C-alpha positions, -999 to +999 in steps of 0.1 A: -589+180+570-616+183+594-631+155+620-662+147+603-641+146+570-647+104+555-614+094+546-624+062+536-646+074+505-643+055+476-613+038+487-599+003+481-616-026+502-616-058+506-629-083+527-621-119+536-647-134+513-676-122+494-711-139+497-723-149+460-751-125+446-769-115+413-751-095+401-724-097+420-710-063+425-742-059+448-718-076+476-684-064+465-667-044+499-659-015+478-699-010+485-693-001+520-670+031+512-695+044+484-713+066+510-744+047+492-770+038+520-789+015+496-756-008+491-733-026+511-711-056+515-718-087+520-693-112+537-696-150+538-713-157+574-690-163+598-696-197+621-705-224+594-683-246+586-648-242+594-649-201+592-649-188+626-640-150+620-642-121+595-625-089+584-627-062+560-606-037+552-598-001+536-565+013+522-564+048+527-538+056+506-515+070+535-508+068+572-532+084+591-541+090+627-580+076+629-596+087+661-632+071+652-646+044+632-685+041+621-698+009+611-732+003+602-746-032+605-780-044+582-800-074+596-813-096+567-826-121+589-831-160+574-830-142+534-791-131+524-803-123+493-825-088+500 
């Protein structure tokens, strides 16, 4: 395995909660590991009501040493439906 290998590609991913989207598939946690720059996962916004934290998880399928993680965020502004 090379250092640049994306070991999370198409693995099972979950998140604390998923934003209600139409269709629902556009907000699923697995979108974060599909290697498609046009898709993303969307969790329920934090800080509203009692939710003060969030989490996202990917099952790599085995125990591995991970030395680098890349997370890309998108700012949707006031309109979360984009």
